[in-house]
C-alpha positions as CSV (number, residue, x, y, z in Angstrom):
1,M,62.7,185.7,121.0
2,I,63.9,182.1,120.3
3,L,61.7,179.7,122.1
4,G,63.7,176.5,121.7
5,L,64.9,173.9,119.2
6,H,62.3,172.4,116.9
7,H,64.5,170.1,114.7
8,A,67.9,169.4,113.5
9,Q,68.8,168.1,110.0
10,I,71.4,165.6,108.8
11,T,71.8,164.3,105.3
12,I,72.4,161.0,103.7
13,P,73.2,160.2,100.1
14,K,70.3,160.4,97.6
15,G,68.5,157.1,97.2
16,K,69.7,155.7,100.6
17,E,66.5,156.2,102.6
18,T,65.9,152.5,103.1
19,E,69.3,152.0,104.6
20,G,68.9,155.2,106.6
21,K,65.6,154.0,108.1
22,R,67.1,150.6,108.8
23,F,69.9,152.3,110.9
24,Y,67.9,155.1,112.5
25,C,64.6,153.3,113.1
26,D,65.7,149.7,113.6
27,V,69.2,150.0,115.2
28,L,68.7,153.2,117.1
29,G,65.0,152.7,117.7
30,L,63.9,156.1,116.6
31,K,60.3,156.6,115.4
32,E,59.6,157.8,111.9
33,I,57.0,160.5,111.5
34,E,55.2,161.4,108.4
35,K,56.5,164.4,106.4
36,P,54.1,167.0,105.1
37,E,52.7,166.1,101.7
38,S,54.4,169.2,100.2
39,L,57.8,167.9,101.1
40,K,57.5,164.2,100.4
41,G,58.9,164.5,96.8
42,R,62.2,165.9,98.2
43,G,63.4,162.6,99.6
44,G,64.6,161.8,103.1
45,F,62.5,161.1,106.2
46,W,61.7,162.6,109.6
47,L,62.2,161.2,113.1
48,D,60.5,161.9,116.4
49,L,62.5,162.4,119.5
50,G,59.8,163.5,121.9
51,S,59.8,167.3,121.9
52,Y,62.3,167.4,119.0
53,Q,62.6,166.1,115.5
54,V,65.5,165.0,113.4
55,H,65.0,165.6,109.7
56,V,67.1,163.2,107.5
57,G,67.4,164.8,104.1
58,T,69.2,163.6,101.0
59,E,72.3,165.3,99.5
60,D,75.2,164.2,97.4
61,G,78.6,165.8,96.7
62,F,80.5,165.9,100.0
63,D,82.3,163.6,102.4
64,R,80.4,163.3,105.7
65,N,83.4,161.6,107.3
66,T,85.4,164.9,107.4
67,T,83.1,167.0,109.5
68,K,82.9,167.6,113.2
69,A,79.2,168.5,112.8
70,H,77.0,166.1,114.8
71,L,73.9,165.3,116.8
72,A,74.3,164.2,120.4
73,Y,71.6,161.8,121.7
74,E,71.0,161.9,125.4
75,V,70.8,158.3,126.7
76,D,70.2,156.6,130.1
77,D,72.7,153.7,129.6
78,I,76.0,154.3,127.8
79,S,77.1,150.7,128.1
80,Y,73.9,149.4,126.4
81,W,74.5,151.7,123.4
82,K,78.2,150.8,123.1
83,K,77.3,147.1,123.0
84,R,74.3,147.6,120.7
85,L,76.3,149.5,118.1
86,E,79.2,147.1,118.3
87,Q,76.8,144.2,117.7
88,H,75.8,146.0,114.4
89,H,79.5,146.5,113.5
90,I,79.6,150.2,114.2
91,K,83.0,151.4,115.4
92,V,82.7,153.2,118.7
93,E,85.3,155.9,119.6
94,E,85.9,157.4,123.0
95,S,85.3,161.2,123.1
96,V,87.3,163.8,124.9
97,A,86.2,163.8,128.6
98,I,83.7,166.4,129.8
99,P,83.3,166.6,133.6
100,G,79.8,165.4,134.6
101,Y,79.2,163.3,131.4
102,E,79.9,159.9,130.0
103,R,80.0,159.9,126.2
104,F,81.3,158.3,123.0
105,E,80.9,158.9,119.3
106,F,80.6,157.0,116.1
107,R,79.9,157.5,112.5
108,D,76.5,156.3,111.0
109,P,76.7,154.2,107.9
110,F,76.8,157.3,105.8
111,G,79.6,159.0,107.7
112,N,77.6,161.4,109.8
113,R,79.2,161.9,113.3
114,V,76.9,160.9,116.1
115,E,77.4,161.3,119.9
116,M,75.8,159.4,122.7
117,I,75.9,161.3,126.0
118,K,74.8,160.6,129.6
119,E,74.9,163.1,132.5
120,V,76.4,161.6,135.6
121,L,76.4,163.0,139.1
122,L,79.8,164.1,140.4
């Protein structure tokens, strides 16, 4: 039986951890958590999202701008996040409408697709 989701992983180019932490921790406000000692030599970093984790690994050799794969962060204020990202020169794009949700997407500084989504009452 599958009990739930523990973590999801995205990747950034090798050697870009400082820039990755700047974006994910400073701009998005996610909290870094310590990786197990046995995995520290592999690069990347981990983030805490309450009952879930995002593992940011390192990987070279492909164009992240061409994939639809993404993480969707549930937020409480879509307008705040649009403004915050635009202040950091991140291009915000409207998403295809889904009834009951406000949402938009953007690419992180490494090309990973990211979605911000908020449930709204109909």
